[in-house]
C-alpha positions as CSV (number, residue, x, y, z in Angstrom):
1,M,-17.9,-18.6,16.5
2,N,-17.4,-15.5,18.6
3,S,-16.1,-12.2,17.4
4,R,-12.5,-12.7,18.6
5,T,-12.3,-16.1,17.0
6,Q,-13.6,-14.6,13.8
7,G,-10.9,-12.0,14.0
8,F,-8.2,-14.6,14.4
9,C,-9.5,-16.4,11.3
10,F,-9.5,-13.2,9.3
11,L,-6.0,-12.3,10.4
12,A,-4.7,-15.8,9.6
13,G,-6.3,-15.6,6.1
14,A,-4.8,-12.2,5.5
15,M,-1.3,-13.4,6.4
16,A,-1.7,-16.5,4.3
17,L,-2.4,-14.2,1.4
18,V,0.6,-12.1,2.1
19,G,2.7,-15.2,2.0
20,S,1.3,-16.1,-1.3
21,T,2.7,-12.9,-2.8
22,V,6.1,-14.6,-2.8
23,V,4.9,-17.4,-5.0
24,A,3.0,-14.9,-7.2
25,S,6.1,-12.7,-7.5
26,K,8.2,-15.8,-8.5
27,I,5.8,-16.5,-11.3
28,I,5.6,-12.9,-12.4
29,G,9.4,-12.6,-12.4
30,A,9.6,-15.5,-14.9
31,G,7.6,-13.6,-17.5
32,L,7.7,-9.8,-16.8
33,P,10.2,-7.2,-15.8
34,P,9.8,-5.7,-12.3
35,F,8.6,-2.2,-13.1
36,T,6.1,-3.3,-15.7
37,A,4.7,-5.9,-13.4
38,T,4.4,-3.3,-10.6
39,A,2.6,-0.8,-12.8
40,L,0.1,-3.5,-13.9
41,R,-0.4,-4.4,-10.2
42,F,-1.4,-0.9,-9.2
43,A,-3.4,-0.3,-12.4
44,I,-5.6,-3.1,-11.3
45,A,-5.7,-2.4,-7.6
46,L,-6.3,1.4,-7.7
47,P,-9.8,1.3,-9.2
48,C,-10.7,-1.3,-6.5
49,F,-9.6,0.9,-3.7
50,A,-11.3,3.9,-5.2
51,L,-14.5,1.9,-5.4
52,L,-14.2,0.9,-1.8
53,M,-13.7,4.5,-0.8
54,A,-16.8,5.5,-2.7
55,I,-18.9,2.7,-1.1
56,T,-17.7,3.4,2.4
57,G,-17.7,7.2,2.1
58,A,-14.0,7.4,3.1
59,R,-12.2,10.6,2.4
60,I,-8.6,11.7,2.1
61,P,-7.9,14.2,4.9
62,R,-6.5,17.7,4.2
63,L,-2.7,17.3,4.2
64,G,0.2,19.7,4.2
65,R,3.1,19.7,1.8
66,R,5.3,17.8,4.3
67,D,2.8,15.0,4.7
68,W,2.4,14.7,0.9
69,L,6.1,14.5,0.5
70,L,6.2,11.8,3.1
71,L,3.4,9.9,1.4
72,M,5.4,10.1,-1.9
73,A,8.5,8.7,-0.1
74,Q,6.3,5.9,1.3
75,A,5.0,5.0,-2.1
76,I,8.5,4.9,-3.6
77,A,9.8,2.7,-0.8
78,G,6.8,0.5,0.3
79,S,4.8,0.3,-3.0
80,V,7.3,0.5,-5.8
81,G,10.6,-0.4,-4.0
82,Y,9.1,-3.4,-2.2
83,T,7.4,-4.9,-5.2
84,T,10.1,-4.4,-7.8
85,L,12.9,-5.6,-5.5
86,L,10.9,-8.7,-4.4
87,I,10.2,-9.6,-8.1
88,A,13.9,-8.9,-9.1
89,G,15.1,-10.9,-6.1
90,L,12.9,-13.9,-6.9
91,Q,14.2,-14.0,-10.4
92,R,17.5,-15.0,-8.9
93,A,16.6,-16.8,-5.6
94,S,14.2,-19.5,-4.5
95,A,10.7,-18.7,-3.3
96,V,11.5,-20.6,-0.1
97,D,14.3,-18.2,0.7
98,G,12.1,-15.3,-0.2
99,G,9.4,-16.4,2.1
100,I,11.7,-16.8,5.1
101,I,13.3,-13.4,4.5
102,L,9.8,-11.9,4.3
103,G,9.4,-13.0,7.9
104,T,12.2,-10.6,9.0
105,L,10.0,-7.5,8.4
106,P,9.3,-6.8,12.1
107,L,13.1,-7.1,12.8
108,A,14.0,-5.0,9.9
109,T,11.7,-2.3,11.1
110,A,13.2,-2.3,14.5
111,A,16.7,-2.3,13.0
112,I,15.9,0.7,10.8
113,A,14.4,2.6,13.8
114,I,17.7,2.0,15.7
115,L,20.1,2.8,12.8
116,V,18.2,5.6,11.1
117,L,16.0,7.2,13.7
118,G,18.4,6.7,16.6
119,E,15.9,4.9,18.8
120,R,17.4,3.2,21.9
121,P,16.7,-0.6,21.7
122,G,16.2,-2.9,24.6
123,K,18.3,-6.0,25.2
124,G,15.3,-8.1,24.0
125,A,15.1,-6.3,20.7
126,L,18.8,-6.5,20.1
127,A,18.8,-10.3,20.8
128,A,15.8,-10.8,18.5
129,I,17.6,-8.9,15.6
130,G,20.7,-11.0,16.2
131,V,18.8,-14.3,16.1
132,A,17.0,-13.2,12.8
133,A,20.4,-12.2,11.3
134,F,21.7,-15.6,12.2
135,G,18.7,-17.2,10.5
136,V,19.3,-15.2,7.3
137,W,23.0,-16.1,7.4
138,L,22.1,-19.8,7.6
139,M,20.0,-19.4,4.4
140,S,22.8,-17.4,2.7
141,S,25.3,-20.2,3.5
142,H,22.9,-22.6,1.8
143,A,22.4,-20.3,-1.1
144,A,26.2,-19.9,-1.6
145,G,26.5,-23.7,-1.9
146,A,23.3,-24.3,-4.0
147,G,23.0,-21.3,-6.3
148,G,26.2,-19.3,-5.9
149,A,26.4,-15.6,-6.4
150,T,23.1,-15.5,-8.2
151,S,21.1,-16.8,-5.2
152,L,23.1,-14.5,-2.9
153,A,22.3,-11.5,-5.0
154,G,18.6,-12.5,-5.0
155,N,18.5,-12.9,-1.3
156,A,20.1,-9.4,-1.0
157,L,17.5,-7.9,-3.2
158,I,14.7,-9.5,-1.2
159,L,16.3,-8.1,2.0
160,G,16.2,-4.8,0.3
161,A,12.5,-5.2,-0.4
162,V,11.9,-6.0,3.3
163,A,13.9,-2.9,4.3
164,C,11.8,-0.8,1.9
165,E,8.6,-2.1,3.6
166,G,10.1,-1.4,7.0
167,L,10.9,2.2,5.9
168,F,7.3,2.5,4.7
169,I,6.1,1.6,8.2
170,L,8.3,4.1,10.0
171,L,7.6,6.9,7.5
172,N,3.9,6.4,8.2
173,K,4.5,7.2,11.9
174,R,6.0,10.6,10.9
175,L,2.8,12.0,9.3
176,H,1.4,15.0,11.1
177,V,-2.2,14.1,10.1
178,P,-3.1,10.5,10.4
179,V,-4.5,8.9,7.3
180,A,-7.0,6.1,7.6
181,P,-5.9,2.7,6.2
182,L,-8.3,2.6,3.2
183,A,-7.3,6.2,2.2
184,L,-3.6,5.4,2.7
185,S,-3.9,2.2,0.5
186,T,-5.6,4.3,-2.2
187,I,-2.9,7.0,-2.1
188,M,-0.2,4.4,-2.2
189,A,-1.7,2.6,-5.2
190,G,-2.1,6.0,-7.0
191,F,1.5,7.1,-6.4
192,G,2.8,3.5,-7.0
193,L,1.1,3.5,-10.4
194,A,2.5,6.9,-11.3
195,F,6.1,6.1,-10.3
196,S,6.2,2.5,-11.6
197,A,4.6,3.5,-14.9
198,L,7.3,6.2,-15.4
199,A,10.1,3.8,-14.5
200,C,8.8,1.0,-16.7
201,L,9.4,3.1,-19.8
202,A,13.0,2.0,-19.6
203,E,11.8,-1.6,-19.9
204,A,9.9,-0.8,-23.1
205,P,7.0,-3.0,-22.2
206,W,5.3,-2.5,-25.5
207,T,8.1,-4.6,-27.1
208,L,7.9,-7.5,-24.7
209,P,5.8,-10.6,-24.8
210,L,3.1,-10.7,-22.1
211,P,2.9,-14.4,-20.9
212,A,-0.6,-15.4,-19.7
213,H,0.8,-17.0,-16.6
214,A,2.6,-13.9,-15.6
215,L,-0.4,-11.6,-16.3
216,A,-2.6,-14.0,-14.3
217,A,-0.2,-13.8,-11.4
218,V,-0.2,-10.0,-11.5
219,G,-4.0,-10.0,-11.5
220,Y,-4.0,-12.3,-8.5
221,Y,-1.4,-10.2,-6.7
222,A,-3.4,-7.0,-7.3
223,L,-6.9,-8.4,-6.4
224,V,-6.4,-11.1,-3.8
225,P,-3.5,-10.2,-1.5
226,T,-3.5,-6.5,-2.1
227,V,-7.2,-5.7,-1.9
228,G,-8.6,-8.9,-0.4
229,G,-5.7,-9.1,2.2
230,F,-6.4,-5.5,3.1
231,L,-10.1,-6.2,3.8
232,L,-9.3,-9.4,5.8
233,W,-6.6,-7.7,7.9
234,Y,-8.6,-4.8,9.0
235,A,-11.7,-6.9,9.6
236,G,-9.6,-9.1,11.8
237,S,-7.7,-6.3,13.6
238,A,-11.0,-4.6,14.5
239,R,-12.0,-7.7,16.5
240,V,-8.8,-8.4,18.5
241,R,-6.1,-6.5,20.4
242,G,-3.3,-4.8,18.5
243,S,-0.7,-7.0,20.2
244,D,-2.5,-10.2,19.2
245,A,-2.9,-9.0,15.6
246,A,0.8,-8.2,15.4
247,L,1.7,-11.8,16.3
248,F,-0.1,-13.1,13.2
249,T,2.5,-11.5,10.9
250,A,4.6,-14.6,11.7
251,L,2.2,-16.7,9.6
252,A,3.3,-14.9,6.4
253,P,6.7,-16.6,6.0
254,V,5.2,-20.0,7.0
255,S,2.5,-19.6,4.3
256,A,5.1,-18.5,1.7
257,V,7.4,-21.5,2.4
258,A,4.6,-24.0,2.4
259,L,3.2,-22.6,-0.9
260,A,6.6,-22.5,-2.5
261,A,7.2,-26.1,-1.6
262,G,3.6,-27.3,-2.4
263,L,2.8,-25.3,-5.6
264,L,6.3,-24.7,-7.1
265,G,7.8,-28.0,-5.9
266,E,10.9,-26.3,-4.4
267,P,12.9,-28.5,-2.0
268,L,13.3,-27.5,1.6
269,A,16.9,-27.8,2.8
270,A,17.9,-28.2,6.5
271,A,19.6,-24.8,6.5
272,Q,16.4,-23.2,5.2
273,L,14.2,-24.9,7.8
274,A,16.7,-23.8,10.5
275,G,16.7,-20.3,9.1
276,M,12.9,-20.1,9.2
277,A,12.9,-21.4,12.8
278,C,15.4,-18.6,13.8
279,V,13.2,-16.0,12.1
280,L,10.0,-17.1,13.8
281,A,11.8,-17.3,17.1
282,A,13.1,-13.8,16.6
283,V,9.7,-12.4,15.9
284,A,8.3,-14.1,19.0
285,M,11.2,-12.7,21.0
286,L,10.5,-9.2,19.7
287,G,6.8,-9.5,20.5
288,W,7.6,-10.7,24.0
289,A,10.1,-7.9,24.5
290,G,7.5,-5.3,23.3
291,R,4.9,-6.7,25.8
292,R,7.3,-6.5,28.7
293,T,8.4,-2.9,27.9
294,S,4.8,-1.6,27.2
295,P,3.1,0.1,30.2
296,S,0.5,-2.1,31.9
297,R,-3.1,-1.2,32.1
298,G,-4.5,-1.1,35.6
């Protein structure tokens, strides 16, 4: 197996693990409130990232006040906001819907860049966002018939989680001093633990039962997709082109839907399958549009 093929395997494994976070969040949401679960996740993941930094000799660069504020905003959005909204959403909606909506992340990032940052989109990007929006509408129409207002509210919360992750990605591009991936993950885990631990005081976790299945799912989320997924993704992306690596993000919703149906026994409706097809097509359209607009290397 050559290096490029190994890279593809690592990337596929990483995205399969990302998809599994939807199923883990569904299990977590059945036993723990969102902020408590998020605090536990980062309490487990932070020592692992710190150990990896010590082993590899990685260092946090010297940062100015503006960059530290941006990192705090990233942690609130991408670490705490994403995890808590995903768990809260999956308390109300199906894991199948959650997995499909997870696939809209590249489109959500592009939409935020257009609406918030004033970037000028190409026709391909606008078409891709429209196709993805239609796919989410298909799922929402199914949710309205199957679960009523509760499922619709859950889907809205999951969309909010995806928007938080998109904001995280865009904020990272605004840093004056680049932060290496391992150092960034460690900082996010540290800030994520601090903010979620403070917020979970309102949930009074010391008065709550701590179901074993929910705790096991938190441990899995912290160790396997968070830490293990990080290692697989960067091992894979080091072996392939960035444009090839980006295409593998489309595997995350497929993994999430397959695991939701296989492990949780959730049914797959025609509207959900059509919605997933629209989301995957939209991601492919966005990737194609990006390749066409990027400068060629000669």
